[in-house]
N, C-alpha and C positions, 0 to 999 in steps of 0.2 A: 741298891739305889736310894741314895740320899734325897729327900725330898723337901725342899727349902719351906719353908712357915709360911712364906707369904703364899705359894703356891697352894699350900694346904686350906687358906681362907679362900681363895680367889678361885679356885680350879672345880664349879658350881656346873660339874656337867652332867650329862645321864650316865656317863661310865665313870663311875667311885669308887669301883671295888679295890683298885690297888692303892688307894688313898687310905680306904679303911684299913687293909693290912699293913700300908704302912704308920701308922699313928702312933702303935709302939715302940717304932724305932726313933722317933722324932719327938716324943710326948717330953723326954727330960732335956731337951733342948730348949725349948719354949720360954721355957723362964726367964732367957734371958733377951727373949723379944719381949717382955713383956709392957717396956716403955711405947712400943709402935703396935700394939695389939688394939688399941683405938681406931688408930688410924687405919691398919689394914684391915678392920673390921666393917670401916665405912667403905673403902674402897671398895672389898668384899659385898656389899650390898649394892654400890652402885653399879659394879661386873652383874651380880645378880638379875638384876633388873633390865640390864644391858642384852643380858640374853635371850630377852622375850624376841628380839628381833628375826629377821629373815636374813639367811645368808645362802650359799654355795658352795658346793667342794667343787675340786679341779682337778681334772686328771689330763695326764699328759702320755700315751700310749708310743712305743716302739717296738714293733714286729717283726718278726724276719721267719718266714713260713716255705714248707715245701710241701708241697703236693704231690701224690702219686698218682696218676689219672688210673691207672691199671689197677689199684686196689681199690681206690675212693678213701686213701688214708691220707694224713698228713701230719708232720710234726710242726712245732715251733717254740719260736722264743717270745720272753713279752718284756718289754723291760715300762714299769709302770710308777712315774714320780705321780705321787698321789696327796694333794695340798688340802689340810684341814681347816675350813675357814669356819669352821662353828665353834663356838664359843665351848664347843664339849671336848671333853677327854676322851678317846677311842680305844679301848684295849682289846675290840675286836672287829675285821671286816668282812663283808661279803662278798664274793665272786658268785656272778650268775655261768650255770654250763648248762644252756639250752638245749642240747643235741641229747644230754640224756634222757629227755623225756622221749626220744622216739625210739625206746624198749619194751618189751610187753611186760603189761604190771606196773609201769610207772602211774603215776597220779594222771598224766594225761589221756593215756590208754584209758584206765579205769572209768575217768569222769566222760569221755565220750561213752563208754559202755553200755552207763549207767545213767546220763543224763538222758530224761523226754524225749530230746527232740536234736539226736546229733547231728553234728555237720558232717552234709554226706565226704565231703571231701577226706574223714578223718575215718567215722564209723566204729570197728573192729579191725582196720587195716595196721595197729602198731602189733597190736596181739598177736600178730599170723609173722610179722617181720622175722627174718633168719638173722643168721650171725654174721652174715657179709652186707645184711642190708638195715641193722638197727641205726643207730646213732648212736654216739658218744665222744664225751669230751672230759678230759683227765689231765688233771695238774701231776705232773709226775717229780719235780722238785720245786719249792718255792723259798725266798729266802725275803728278808728286810733291813736294808742299811747290809747286805752283808751276812746277817743272822738269820738260821734255821731257825725257819716255824712251823708249828704243829698246827696242821688244818685238816678236816675231813669233809669228805667226801657226802653229801645227804641229797642223793638225787640229783635235781639240776639247781641245787646250792652248794658252793665249798665255803666251809664255816672257816675261817683263820682266827686264831689265838697268838696274839701279839708278843713277843720275846720283850716288848718294851710299849706303853705307850705314843699314841700319837697326839700330842698337845697342840691345843687351840694354834691355830694362826702359824704350823708349822707343815712341813714337806718330808715324805719319807718316800723312797724308792723300793721299791717289789723287784726282784728278780723271777720270771717264773720260766721252767720246761713244760711244755704241754703237748698231747696228741691226743688226734682226732680222726673220727671215721663220720662220711658223709650219708646222712641217710638216706632209702630211697627218697621220693619224692613224695611226702605226702601233706604237710601243711606248711607252706610259705619256703623254707629252704628245703633242700635236697637236691638229689642226684636222678638223671634221666626220668625226667619228667613226661608228661602224656604225649607234648610235643616235642618230644626229643631233645631238648635243652640237657647237655652236660650236668652243669654245677649251677647250682641256685644259692650261692654263699652269703643268709642271713642269718644271725647270732651263731657265727660260726667262732668265736674266740672269747676265752676267759671275761668276763666282763665286770667290773668291778660296781656294785648294787648303790643305787644313790642314799646317803643319808642327807636328812634335811629337818627342818625345824619339827616334823612329827617322827625323828628316828630313823632308823634304818629301814629299807622296804627291800626285801629280802624277799618277796615270792616266788614259790614254786612256779614254774611253767606248766600252766594248762594249755596253753594256746590260745590265749587272749592278747592281753594289752602289755605295753614295755614304759620304762620311766629309767634315762638314764641322765650321763654326767658331761656336761659339755667339756670338751678338750679338745687337745689335737693329736692326729692321726699322723704317725708315719709308719708305712707299711710295706713293707717286700716280698712279694708272692714269686718263688719259683716254681716253674711249670711248664708241662708239654711243648716245645717252641711254637706247634703250630694253633696253639689256643690264642683265642683274641679275650680279650679282659675288659669289664666296663662296669660303672657301677659307683661308689663314693669319690671323692679325691681328686686333685690331679694328677697326671701323670709327670714324674720327675728324669726320664730317660726316653724321652720318646724318637729320640734320631735312633736308637738302641733296637726299639722295641718295632718300629712300623704297624703293621696293621692300620693303616690310616689315620694313624697319632703324630707320622715324623712332619716337620718342615717341608713344606711345599721343594722340590727340586732336591734334596736330603737324598742322600744314597744309603741306604740304611746295611749295614755291614751283616754276614751270614752270621748267625751264632755258633762259639767252637764249640757246643756239644749241642744234648739234645734238648735241650731246656732253655729259657728264659727268665731271667729278673726283673717281675712289673713292680717301678720304685712309685709308691702315692703318697701326697702328703694331703693331709685335711685339716684345714684349721678350724675350731670352733664349732664342732660337729657334736652329738653324742649318739652315734653310731657308726662303722662301717661295714659297709654290704658289696658284694661283687657278684658279678656271674662270669661264666667262663664258658664257651663253646670253639672247637675247632670248625665250626658251619659260621658260625657268625658273618654276618656282612655290617660293617662300621659306616655310617654314614655321620657329619656332623652339619650343623647349620652354624652360621657367626653372626648373631642378632646385631644391631645397629648401635647397642649400648653397652658391647663387651662380652656379652653371655654368649657361651659356646654352646649349643644344644646336642649333644650325643644321640643317636640312636643304633641297638644294637637287635639284629635279629634275624633268623634263620630263612633263609629265599626259600620262597615256593608256592606253589598256586593258591596258598590259602594265607599266605603272607605278604607277598613282595608289592604288589598292586595298591594296599593300602597301609602300607608302611612307608610307601616313597611320598602316599599324599599326606600320612602325618606328618612328614617334615617342615609342613608348613601351619599345622593347627598348633604345635608344640610353643612355637615362639607366641602366637597370637595369645595364647591362654597365659602366659608368663608375662607378656605386658600387660594385657588386660587385671588380672590378678596384682601384681605390680603397682597399678593406678590406683586400685581402688582397694587392697588389703593391706597394702604398704610394701615398699621396693623388698623385692629378691636379693638377699644381701651376699649369692656368691655369684661367681664368674661362671658356672657351669653344671648344667644338670642333664643327667642321663637317662633315659629312656631303656628299659633292658628286657629284653623277651626272656621269661622263667617265672618261677613260683607258681601257683597256685589260684591264681586269680588276679589279682591284684593287691600291692602292698608298697606302701612308704617306708623310704629310708634317705638318710642322710645323702642332700645332693642327686637323688637316684630314686628308682622305683624299679620293680620288677612287677612286669604284666605280662600275661598270658598274651599272646600275639593272633591265633587262628583267627580272629573276628571280622564280623564286617566294620565298614569305616565307622559309621555311627556308635558302636560299640567300642571301636579300636580307640575313638579320639575321649568318648566317655570315662572309659577305667583309668586312659591316662590323666584327665582333668581332674578327675578326682584325687589320683595318686599325687600331679602336683598341686594340688592344692594343700595335702597336708604338710608341705612343705611351708608352709603358715605357721599351722596350728600346730602340727607334730613334731615339725624342721627346727623353727624359730623360738614357737612360744611354749610350746614345751609343757603344758601343764601335767601333771601326774593324772598319764592314761588308764593306770589301774585307780583310780578315785574318782578320776574325773574324764571317765571315756567320751562320753559326749561334747566335752568343749573341745575335743580333736575330732573327732569321728561327726558330729552331729555340724558343727561350724564350717568341718568339710563340705559336707553335701549343701549346706548354704550355699558357701560357696563355690562348689562346681556346678549349682544350678543354674545360678545367674552367670557364671563365664560360657556353660554350651550355649545360654540363651543369648551373649553377647555373639559370640564367634560365630553360631548359626544362623543369627539374625533373627531369632523366634521372637514372638509376643507373648507365649503363654507363659501363667504363673509358673515361675522357676521351681519352686515351692511346693505345689500342687502334689509330687510323689511323699512326698516326706509328711504334709498335713493327712494322707490317705493313710499312709503305713502307722502313724500316729493314733489316727482315728481306729485302726483295725486294732491295736495294741491298746486302747483305751477300753474297748468293748469285750476283749477277748474273756477278759476275767482272769488275766497274766501278768497285769503291769505291776512291777513293783518300783519305789522309789528311784531317782534317775542318782542319787547319794549311793545306791548300794555301789560295796566294791565289785566292779568288773569280772573279777574271777567268782565271784557268791552267787552271780542271780540265779533264779533256780531253772530256767529256759534258756537256752540259747535265745528264741524268738524275745522274751523277754528284755533279755540284755540289747540283741541287735535294733531293732524294733527304740528302745528309748536312748541307747545312744547314737543311733543315725538317722533317725525318723525326727523323735523328740529335742533331739539337740537341736536340728535343725528349724524346728519350729519354735525354740525359745529362742533365735536368732531374731525368724520372721515377723515371729508374734509380736517382740519388742519393740519392731518398728509401726506396730498398733498403737505401742504402750504409748511408747516417747516422741513418736513421730519419725517418716522413715529418714529426713536429712540429720537429725538427733543423731540416729542410731547407725547411719553411715560415720557419721563423722568420728563419733565412739569409737569403730571399730577398727579406724586409723589410728586413734589416739591411743588406744588398747595397743596395737601391734607395737608404733613408736616407743613406748612409756615401759612396756616389759618383753620385749623381743629379748631371748636369752635369759632369762630371768624363773622359770616354771611359774607363771598365774596360778592361782586358784579362781574358783567361783566370786570368789569376795571384792578382788581385785576388778574382775569386768565389771562387777555390777556398781562400785565406786565409781570406776571411769563413767559408765552411762548416764550416773545421778551427777555427776560433776558437769557431764554435756548438757545434760536436758534441765538438768534444776528439778527433776523427780524425785520422790524416795522409792526406791525401788526393793527393798530389802523383802516384802510381802510377798512382791512377783518372785523371787529367788527362792523362799520358804515354800512358798505354793506348790510353784510347777517342778522344782527338782526335790526337795525333800519330801512331796506326798504325791500321790495320787489321785488327790480330788481332781473331778473334773470341772471344766468350765460349761455349762447349760443356762442359756437364758431364753427367755419367750417373750412375745406379748399376749398377753392376759385378754386385754379388752380394749377395746379401741367405741367409743361412743360421742353421741352430740353432748353437749353439755349448753344450752339453751344457743348463743352466737357462736360459742364455742367449739372446741373437740377435748372429751378427757381419754389421755393415752394412758392405759397402767404396765407395766412391763413387772415379769419377775425372774427373782433370782430360783433356779432349780437345782442348778448343781452347787457343789460345795467350795468353789474359786471364787473367788470377786473377780470383777475386772471392770475397768473403764468400760462405757458404750457410748455408740455412735451410733446415733438413729436420726434416719433418713427418710422424710417424708418427700412422697411423690406427687403433685399434684396434677389435675386432671389436664391442664395448658400445657404438660409438659415440663414447668420447671419443679425447682427442688430445694430444700431449705434442711438444715440437719441441727439436730440438737444435740449437745455432747454432756455426758455424763460420769466427770471423772470419779475416781473414789478418794474419801476425805483423806486416807492415807496416803494418798500418792503429795499432800502437800504441796501441788504445783499440778500445771496442766499441758499436753501436748500444744502447740501453735495448729493455727489453722492450716490443714494440710496444701497443697496445691493441689488442680484438679478434684477438689471436693466441693459439694455444694457448702455455700453460705453458712453459717453458724449463725443461729439465730438466739440461740440462748446456751448460756453453761448451768450447770446445776450438779453438785457434790453429790456423790450416794453414798451412805455412811455402810460400810460392808455387813452391819448386824442386820440394814433392815433388808428383809427379804424382797417384797416390792417396792414400788415404785410409782406416784400418778403423776403424770406432769399437764399442765394444761395449755393449748396450744390457742393460740387467738387468731383460729381460722375455723371457718362452717364444717362439718363434717362432709357436707357434700360434695366440697371443693377438694377432699381427697382421694387419688388413688391408691395410693398403699405405702403403709410403713414398714421399715424394716429396720433389722437392728444389721450393724455392718454388715455394710453390703460389699466391702473389698474380701471377706472372706478370709480376713488376717488371724481374726480373732479363732483359737481354735474349739470353737464352739462342737460339743459330738453329738447334737443334736440339733440341726437346722432346720426342723420340718415345723418349727413355731415360730423361724425368726423374722417370719414376714405374713403379713396381711394384705389382704389385695379388697380392690372396695367397687 
């Protein structure tokens, strides 16, 4: 391969190996380019600086799959058009082969058997799987633009060495033949669940790993989080004709399939053989899931805004009554979340009975179905809320699981409160979970990679509970209205762009006018806790002196509320100096009589209140309980 000297200078990507090997071939040719070297060097430097920007890769999948419901095995072909939008030259690519985790001795198996608090759904079950119960996913052949490639299967990752590099801003086409076996239902994916669902087909196909400004993310699958590339999926699934399918994507041939998909009044022809081919298309998604069972009942609800809601469940005494009622709540939840967190961007959402609890996927979810109504609605709402933070914003869940799970917990709390008309604090459960974590001695920073938390408790409490508290408490720091405006702006600015924590913080800073780097660094990158107390309240002539102390290592702004014996209330606001601003007076809060910034270096602060001590009934730090103070018993003094 001959390499143009201009490209030699400007191709400053991470993958440079082929350039190094090619230098000897072109070194003798460089002399004739001497007059232009200065110009090329200037352009190359400019190009190098440009490479620090953000970019997103793109994929276009076309798959044709044949499922054998007797052996639980399948074969398929995959055409993948991969677009390298990065400034880097790629000499290797990586695919995820998730089903290989469900084999004795896999990393997922070993991790589950050695972690101090294993997920009860997994435990040692993988180690006991028989040959016809394990999962596997293998590439049988692979070409790039028609040329064979070298590949090596390393458990759940397919390492691919390319016959030629993928240059920046170019596309290439991979053709693959693959085969798989659906594992016995253990974690998320699988066959024959405890509720009798035949197939929960998630993480079932060879999936290109994501490459971003931090490089490749080819993480082995141990059972935690996912990170995908947005693209278009065109999927054909051939399966026994009695099976009903639902999940990601819009069905392209409903009048051939029937099963409740067909247009009203259309007569569906009898299939010519024992199978049907289901053809789905899913635009701008980063994953593709499908559930299948011959017992599924399929219901659909058409919302006024054009969104179709599908429900798939196995009828029975433990399901039918509540799944019929669920049809009322799913549209309500979509409407509320679209108003509060950004418009749901697809024309379809499917709730599918399956999996091992609840798990989010593109345009769909798998949930276990034998639940009471409150639990069924609750898990549906939580998984639906992932459509915003996992499906559309799609932060790297391995690096920032709390930006998905935590924000989803926050949103689902508010949604449940709205659709059930509850007045209690929607995030009370998240605060309780965080307090247990902070006082347990097991807490790790939320900046920890999700796969590398030492315990499942530390991971789940950080991702779900502390992540939700991050947003709820942010309303205390900058004001509820600014936080809520910020969430809408965050969604509309960063949808389909994989935001990170800095992107969120910058949105909130712009919306509030307050600096928030300190909040992120303390609450995300450390395990330092918040603990303030009222040290002393005493008379000082006709005035009252109030001394507060910071006991914990994380500084916070303080709302101090004074309640007088006549029933009136006033507040004193103490923003941190490093906030470089202050939140406005919030609706429904006592009138603010004084603002006094508090330097974070000072461990105590004394205020002089121009009211006699005898007129005071109580003094309290943050009566709203939005500040996550781990020891609140010293936050109030009554007289």
